[in-house]
Every structure is written in structure tokens, then in C-alpha cells.
BANUVEX-476038 format. One line per field, with one value per atom (N, C-alpha, C): residue number from 1; residue in one letter; atom name; x, y, z. Coordinates in nm, 3 decimals. Example, Ala and Ser with C-alpha at 12.3 -4.5 7.8 and 13.67 -1.06 7.14 Angstrom:
<sites>
num = (1/1/1/2/2/2)
residu = (A/A/A/S/S/S)
atome = (N/CA/C/N/CA/C)
xx = (1.319/1.230/1.320/1.285/1.367/1.290)
yy = (-0.569/-0.450/-0.330/-0.225/-0.106/0.003)
zz = (0.780/0.780/0.780/0.708/0.714/0.787)
</sites>
This chain:
<sites>
num = (1/1/1/2/2/2/3/3/3/4/4/4/5/5/5/6/6/6/7/7/7/8/8/8/9/9/9/10/10/10/11/11/11/12/12/12/13/13/13/14/14/14/15/15/15/16/16/16/17/17/17/18/18/18/19/19/19/20/20/20/21/21/21/22/22/22/23/23/23/24/24/24/25/25/25/26/26/26/27/27/27/28/28/28/29/29/29/30/30/30/31/31/31/32/32/32/33/33/33/34/34/34/35/35/35/36/36/36/37/37/37/38/38/38/39/39/39/40/40/40/41/41/41/42/42/42/43/43/43/44/44/44/45/45/45/46/46/46/47/47/47/48/48/48/49/49/49/50/50/50/51/51/51/52/52/52/53/53/53/54/54/54/55/55/55/56/56/56/57/57/57/58/58/58/59/59/59/60/60/60/61/61/61/62/62/62/63/63/63/64/64/64/65/65/65/66/66/66/67/67/67/68/68/68/69/69/69/70/70/70/71/71/71/72/72/72/73/73/73/74/74/74/75/75/75/76/76/76/77/77/77/78/78/78/79/79/79/80/80/80/81/81/81/82/82/82/83/83/83/84/84/84/85/85/85/86/86/86/87/87/87/88/88/88/89/89/89/90/90/90/91/91/91/92/92/92/93/93/93/94/94/94/95/95/95/96/96/96/97/97/97/98/98/98/99/99/99/100/100/100/101/101/101/102/102/102/103/103/103/104/104/104/105/105/105/106/106/106/107/107/107/108/108/108/109/109/109/110/110/110/111/111/111/112/112/112/113/113/113/114/114/114/115/115/115/116/116/116/117/117/117/118/118/118/119/119/119/120/120/120/121/121/121/122/122/122/123/123/123/124/124/124/125/125/125/126/126/126/127/127/127/128/128/128/129/129/129)
residu = (M/M/M/E/E/E/N/N/N/I/I/I/A/A/A/T/T/T/N/N/N/I/I/I/E/E/E/L/L/L/L/L/L/Y/Y/Y/E/E/E/K/K/K/A/A/A/K/K/K/N/N/N/Y/Y/Y/A/A/A/E/E/E/V/V/V/N/N/N/L/L/L/E/E/E/L/L/L/A/A/A/K/K/K/L/L/L/N/N/N/T/T/T/I/I/I/D/D/D/K/K/K/T/T/T/A/A/A/D/D/D/V/V/V/V/V/V/S/S/S/S/S/S/L/L/L/L/L/L/A/A/A/R/R/R/L/L/L/L/L/L/V/V/V/I/I/I/M/M/M/V/V/V/V/V/V/A/A/A/M/M/M/F/F/F/L/L/L/L/L/L/F/F/F/F/F/F/N/N/N/I/I/I/T/T/T/I/I/I/G/G/G/L/L/L/Y/Y/Y/L/L/L/G/G/G/E/E/E/V/V/V/L/L/L/G/G/G/T/T/T/D/D/D/Y/Y/Y/L/L/L/G/G/G/F/F/F/L/L/L/V/V/V/V/V/V/S/S/S/S/S/S/I/I/I/Y/Y/Y/L/L/L/I/I/I/L/L/L/A/A/A/L/L/L/I/I/I/L/L/L/H/H/H/F/F/F/K/K/K/R/R/R/D/D/D/S/S/S/I/I/I/I/I/I/K/K/K/V/V/V/P/P/P/L/L/L/T/T/T/N/N/N/V/V/V/I/I/I/I/I/I/A/A/A/K/K/K/L/L/L/L/L/L/K/K/K/S/S/S/K/K/K/V/V/V/V/V/V/A/A/A/N/N/N/N/N/N/S/S/S/K/K/K/E/E/E/S/S/S/T/T/T/D/D/D/G/G/G/S/S/S/L/L/L)
atome = (N/CA/C/N/CA/C/N/CA/C/N/CA/C/N/CA/C/N/CA/C/N/CA/C/N/CA/C/N/CA/C/N/CA/C/N/CA/C/N/CA/C/N/CA/C/N/CA/C/N/CA/C/N/CA/C/N/CA/C/N/CA/C/N/CA/C/N/CA/C/N/CA/C/N/CA/C/N/CA/C/N/CA/C/N/CA/C/N/CA/C/N/CA/C/N/CA/C/N/CA/C/N/CA/C/N/CA/C/N/CA/C/N/CA/C/N/CA/C/N/CA/C/N/CA/C/N/CA/C/N/CA/C/N/CA/C/N/CA/C/N/CA/C/N/CA/C/N/CA/C/N/CA/C/N/CA/C/N/CA/C/N/CA/C/N/CA/C/N/CA/C/N/CA/C/N/CA/C/N/CA/C/N/CA/C/N/CA/C/N/CA/C/N/CA/C/N/CA/C/N/CA/C/N/CA/C/N/CA/C/N/CA/C/N/CA/C/N/CA/C/N/CA/C/N/CA/C/N/CA/C/N/CA/C/N/CA/C/N/CA/C/N/CA/C/N/CA/C/N/CA/C/N/CA/C/N/CA/C/N/CA/C/N/CA/C/N/CA/C/N/CA/C/N/CA/C/N/CA/C/N/CA/C/N/CA/C/N/CA/C/N/CA/C/N/CA/C/N/CA/C/N/CA/C/N/CA/C/N/CA/C/N/CA/C/N/CA/C/N/CA/C/N/CA/C/N/CA/C/N/CA/C/N/CA/C/N/CA/C/N/CA/C/N/CA/C/N/CA/C/N/CA/C/N/CA/C/N/CA/C/N/CA/C/N/CA/C/N/CA/C/N/CA/C/N/CA/C/N/CA/C/N/CA/C/N/CA/C/N/CA/C/N/CA/C/N/CA/C/N/CA/C/N/CA/C/N/CA/C/N/CA/C/N/CA/C/N/CA/C/N/CA/C/N/CA/C/N/CA/C/N/CA/C/N/CA/C/N/CA/C/N/CA/C/N/CA/C/N/CA/C)
xx = (0.082/0.000/0.086/0.194/0.286/0.354/0.381/0.444/0.352/0.224/0.127/0.116/0.114/0.106/0.230/0.345/0.469/0.468/0.419/0.410/0.313/0.202/0.104/0.163/0.237/0.300/0.404/0.482/0.580/0.513/0.404/0.329/0.270/0.218/0.164/0.273/0.388/0.499/0.545/0.554/0.596/0.492/0.363/0.256/0.260/0.284/0.291/0.411/0.526/0.645/0.622/0.556/0.527/0.438/0.336/0.245/0.320/0.405/0.482/0.577/0.643/0.735/0.659/0.544/0.463/0.412/0.374/0.330/0.444/0.562/0.679/0.715/0.705/0.733/0.633/0.506/0.404/0.433/0.474/0.509/0.626/0.730/0.848/0.816/0.733/0.692/0.613/0.526/0.448/0.539/0.635/0.729/0.810/0.854/0.933/0.853/0.730/0.646/0.615/0.584/0.554/0.675/0.790/0.913/0.942/0.918/0.942/0.849/0.720/0.623/0.654/0.680/0.705/0.833/0.940/1.065/1.049/0.973/0.949/0.870/0.766/0.686/0.766/0.851/0.933/1.036/1.092/1.187/1.118/0.999/0.922/0.884/0.850/0.816/0.935/1.054/1.174/1.197/1.180/1.195/1.090/0.968/0.860/0.892/0.948/0.982/1.090/1.191/1.296/1.238/1.153/1.090/1.000/0.931/0.845/0.927/1.043/1.129/1.175/1.212/1.251/1.136/1.016/0.900/0.865/0.885/0.857/0.945/1.074/1.163/1.145/1.115/1.090/0.966/0.862/0.739/0.757/0.838/0.869/0.940/1.034/1.105/1.010/0.922/0.824/0.732/0.687/0.600/0.667/0.794/0.867/0.889/0.922/0.943/0.814/0.703/0.575/0.533/0.565/0.534/0.610/0.735/0.814/0.759/0.717/0.661/0.527/0.444/0.310/0.311/0.420/0.429/0.419/0.351/0.341/0.362/0.428/0.461/0.337/0.236/0.118/0.047/0.051/-0.011/0.065/0.196/0.275/0.241/0.232/0.197/0.051/-0.036/-0.175/-0.185/-0.107/-0.107/-0.058/0.052/0.106/0.007/-0.053/-0.150/-0.276/-0.315/-0.431/-0.403/-0.281/-0.243/-0.255/-0.209/-0.221/-0.365/-0.450/-0.592/-0.654/-0.622/-0.674/-0.622/-0.493/-0.434/-0.501/-0.528/-0.594/-0.735/-0.808/-0.943/-0.940/-0.845/-0.831/-0.799/-0.702/-0.667/-0.783/-0.863/-0.977/-1.079/-1.110/-1.213/-1.160/-1.032/-0.973/-0.886/-0.907/-0.817/-0.813/-0.926/-0.926/-0.835/-0.847/-0.768/-0.624/-0.599/-0.463/-0.383/-0.447/-0.373/-0.405/-0.532/-0.571/-0.536/-0.572/-0.549/-0.400/-0.318/-0.174/-0.109/-0.145/-0.088/-0.129/-0.254/-0.302/-0.229/-0.208/-0.136/0.008/0.074/0.212/0.218/0.126/0.125/0.095/-0.003/-0.037/0.079/0.144/0.259/0.371/0.395/0.498/0.461/0.334/0.291/0.295/0.267/0.262/0.395/0.491/0.621/0.691/0.735/0.809/0.956/1.019/1.157/1.247/1.348/1.445/1.558/1.577/1.681/1.785/1.909/2.018/2.059/2.054/2.101/2.169/2.215/2.292/2.205/2.075/1.989/1.964/1.944/1.914/1.762/1.711/1.568/1.540/1.434/1.394/1.310/1.270/1.197/1.058/1.001/0.866/0.870/0.989/1.000/1.016/1.007/1.024/1.172/1.207/1.348/1.387)
yy = (-0.119/0.000/0.126/0.119/0.232/0.257/0.149/0.157/0.226/0.197/0.259/0.409/0.444/0.585/0.660/0.599/0.662/0.680/0.578/0.588/0.697/0.709/0.812/0.951/0.964/1.092/1.128/1.028/1.052/1.090/1.020/1.050/1.191/1.228/1.362/1.468/1.447/1.541/1.554/1.441/1.444/1.516/1.493/1.561/1.710/1.748/1.888/1.954/1.889/1.942/1.954/1.854/1.857/1.975/1.999/2.111/2.244/2.257/2.380/2.406/2.299/2.314/2.352/2.290/2.325/2.468/2.515/2.652/2.749/2.718/2.802/2.803/2.688/2.681/2.764/2.759/2.839/2.988/3.028/3.168/3.210/3.126/3.160/3.165/3.074/3.078/3.204/3.244/3.366/3.488/3.492/3.604/3.607/3.490/3.482/3.531/3.484/3.525/3.674/3.724/3.866/3.951/3.911/3.986/3.983/3.868/3.857/3.949/3.950/4.034/4.182/4.220/4.361/4.409/4.328/4.371/4.380/4.288/4.294/4.418/4.450/4.568/4.697/4.699/4.818/4.837/4.728/4.738/4.792/4.744/4.794/4.941/4.976/5.115/5.207/5.163/5.243/5.264/5.159/5.172/5.267/5.256/5.344/5.488/5.513/5.650/5.709/5.629/5.677/5.706/5.617/5.639/5.763/5.783/5.901/6.030/6.029/6.148/6.174/6.067/6.082/6.141/6.084/6.132/6.277/6.315/6.453/6.550/6.524/6.616/6.605/6.486/6.468/6.546/6.541/6.614/6.765/6.811/6.954/6.996/6.911/6.940/6.943/6.846/6.843/6.964/6.999/7.115/7.244/7.261/7.382/7.383/7.265/7.259/7.290/7.226/7.252/7.398/7.455/7.596/7.686/7.650/7.727/7.712/7.590/7.566/7.637/7.633/7.694/7.843/7.895/8.038/8.079/8.002/8.036/7.909/7.928/7.812/7.740/7.816/7.752/7.659/7.686/7.595/7.462/7.467/7.343/7.257/7.321/7.246/7.200/7.276/7.235/7.108/7.100/6.979/6.859/6.876/6.765/6.723/6.818/6.782/6.720/6.757/6.694/6.548/6.518/6.378/6.298/6.357/6.288/6.275/6.370/6.359/6.241/6.227/6.114/5.983/5.978/5.857/5.823/5.925/5.903/5.848/5.898/5.848/5.702/5.671/5.532/5.440/5.481/5.400/5.386/5.492/5.485/5.381/5.382/5.290/5.148/5.131/4.998/4.954/5.014/4.990/4.845/4.774/4.634/4.549/4.565/4.481/4.528/4.658/4.711/4.710/4.738/4.754/4.642/4.624/4.536/4.390/4.337/4.195/4.162/4.238/4.205/4.218/4.320/4.337/4.222/4.182/4.069/3.942/3.921/3.802/3.799/3.914/3.921/3.886/3.942/3.916/3.769/3.712/3.571/3.482/3.514/3.434/3.439/3.556/3.568/3.488/3.491/3.419/3.268/3.221/3.077/3.019/3.106/3.058/2.982/2.862/2.786/2.822/2.836/2.878/2.755/2.760/2.651/2.687/2.603/2.627/2.518/2.558/2.461/2.421/2.291/2.242/2.107/2.049/1.925/1.800/1.815/1.697/1.643/1.515/1.449/1.441/1.493/1.487/1.388/1.312/1.219/1.294/1.227/1.294/1.338/1.277/1.317/1.429/1.478/1.590/1.549/1.422/1.381/1.360/1.369/1.353/1.208)
zz = (0.000/0.000/0.000/0.078/0.085/-0.049/-0.122/-0.253/-0.354/-0.349/-0.440/-0.410/-0.282/-0.243/-0.290/-0.279/-0.324/-0.475/-0.547/-0.693/-0.736/-0.664/-0.696/-0.671/-0.560/-0.532/-0.638/-0.680/-0.786/-0.917/-0.948/-1.069/-1.064/-0.949/-0.930/-0.949/-0.889/-0.901/-1.047/-1.117/-1.257/-1.342/-1.316/-1.391/-1.362/-1.238/-1.200/-1.269/-1.267/-1.334/-1.484/-1.542/-1.686/-1.721/-1.640/-1.664/-1.649/-1.549/-1.530/-1.646/-1.693/-1.806/-1.932/-1.955/-2.072/-2.065/-1.948/-1.931/-1.959/-1.907/-1.931/-2.080/-2.145/-2.288/-2.367/-2.330/-2.398/-2.379/-2.259/-2.235/-2.322/-2.327/-2.406/-2.555/-2.603/-2.744/-2.775/-2.683/-2.702/-2.705/-2.615/-2.614/-2.742/-2.789/-2.912/-3.032/-3.044/-3.157/-3.152/-3.033/-3.018/-3.054/-3.006/-3.037/-3.187/-3.250/-3.394/-3.472/-3.437/-3.507/-3.484/-3.360/-3.329/-3.397/-3.392/-3.456/-3.608/-3.665/-3.809/-3.847/-3.770/-3.799/-3.776/-3.674/-3.651/-3.761/-3.810/-3.922/-4.046/-4.072/-4.187/-4.167/-4.044/-4.015/-4.038/-4.002/-4.025/-4.175/-4.253/-4.398/-4.454/-4.405/-4.451/-4.417/-4.299/-4.261/-4.351/-4.387/-4.476/-4.615/-4.663/-4.794/-4.788/-4.677/-4.663/-4.667/-4.605/-4.611/-4.754/-4.824/-4.964/-5.045/-5.027/-5.102/-5.068/-4.943/-4.903/-4.983/-4.983/-5.055/-5.207/-5.254/-5.397/-5.440/-5.357/-5.388/-5.380/-5.287/-5.282/-5.411/-5.454/-5.578/-5.697/-5.706/-5.817/-5.809/-5.689/-5.672/-5.717/-5.679/-5.720/-5.871/-5.928/-6.073/-6.149/-6.106/-6.174/-6.155/-6.038/-6.016/-6.112/-6.138/-6.233/-6.374/-6.409/-6.543/-6.559/-6.455/-6.463/-6.432/-6.384/-6.361/-6.216/-6.130/-5.987/-5.904/-5.791/-5.706/-5.653/-5.616/-5.556/-5.653/-5.783/-5.880/-5.887/-5.876/-5.874/-5.754/-5.637/-5.516/-5.520/-5.586/-5.601/-5.685/-5.792/-5.876/-5.797/-5.723/-5.644/-5.536/-5.467/-5.362/-5.421/-5.542/-5.607/-5.637/-5.678/-5.702/-5.572/-5.460/-5.332/-5.286/-5.318/-5.285/-5.359/-5.487/-5.567/-5.510/-5.476/-5.417/-5.283/-5.201/-5.072/-5.090/-5.189/-5.214/-5.261/-5.348/-5.394/-5.277/-5.192/-5.075/-4.978/-4.963/-4.873/-4.919/-5.046/-5.096/-5.118/-5.133/-5.155/-5.036/-4.917/-4.805/-4.760/-4.770/-4.727/-4.816/-4.947/-5.037/-5.051/-5.031/-5.050/-4.921/-4.807/-4.682/-4.581/-4.550/-4.440/-4.466/-4.578/-4.607/-4.614/-4.688/-4.689/-4.551/-4.474/-4.341/-4.250/-4.256/-4.177/-4.216/-4.345/-4.391/-4.342/-4.339/-4.291/-4.143/-4.065/-3.920/-3.893/-3.962/-3.942/-3.983/-4.095/-4.139/-4.036/-3.978/-3.874/-3.750/-3.712/-3.592/-3.611/-3.732/-3.756/-3.803/-3.831/-3.880/-3.768/-3.801/-3.701/-3.711/-3.598/-3.592/-3.594/-3.678/-3.684/-3.590/-3.489/-3.390/-3.403/-3.421/-3.430/-3.289/-3.262/-3.132/-3.152/-3.045/-3.052/-3.053/-3.034/-3.029/-3.169/-3.176/-3.303/-3.316/-3.426/-3.451/-3.560/-3.545/-3.650/-3.752/-3.857/-3.965/-3.922/-3.819/-3.776/-3.673/-3.638/-3.548/-3.402/-3.371/-3.233/-3.204/-3.079/-3.039/-3.029)
</sites>
């Protein structure tokens, strides 16, 4: 009887340790995925900011050039801003297909991507150790 009680206690301890390890693994996987998504989005945001600065100065240049061609600076900037108004309207009406769906797909792909970690363990073809 004492042997069965000891075995049950050992089994309980092993089950408790297994649950704690699985919980810790889930936390670490969540942190890893979150860090991957956030770092990816921040890297893209940095690239977008650099491109936006380029476009800002490029548009000022185009506005000044068109103003010189049209005779007054404000007409050049009016033409450039009209192009952006048209672009904004197109983006507004097509925002789901142009912005929302691709961004959602990128985030989902990042979250579902499995990470390949090089370690010393031998893995079989089915993924078990």
C-alpha cells in the first residue's frame, strides 16, 4: 500500500512538473512570436519612414518645378497635392484589399512561422526527439 502511495506521489509530481514546463514553454513561445512580429513591424516602419522622407523632398522638388513651369509656385503644389488627394481616395475605398489583407497576412505568417533552432539533439523525420 505504501508503494502505491509513493508511486502516486511521484506520478503527481511528474505531472505537476510537466504542466509547469509546458506553461513556461508556452510563455516563451508567445514572447518569441511577439518579439518577432514587433521587430518585423518596426523594421518595416523604419523603412517606410525613410521612404516618406525621400517622397517629401521629392514632392517639394516636383511642386517647385511645376510651379516654375506653370508660372506660380502655388499651382505646382496644387497639382502635387491633387495627385495625393486622388491617391488618398483610392486608398480609402480599396483599403481592405490594399492595406488590411496584406498586413493581416504578414502578421499571421509571422505568428505561424516555425523557428528553426540549431542544437545538438538528433531529430527524427517526424519531429520527435
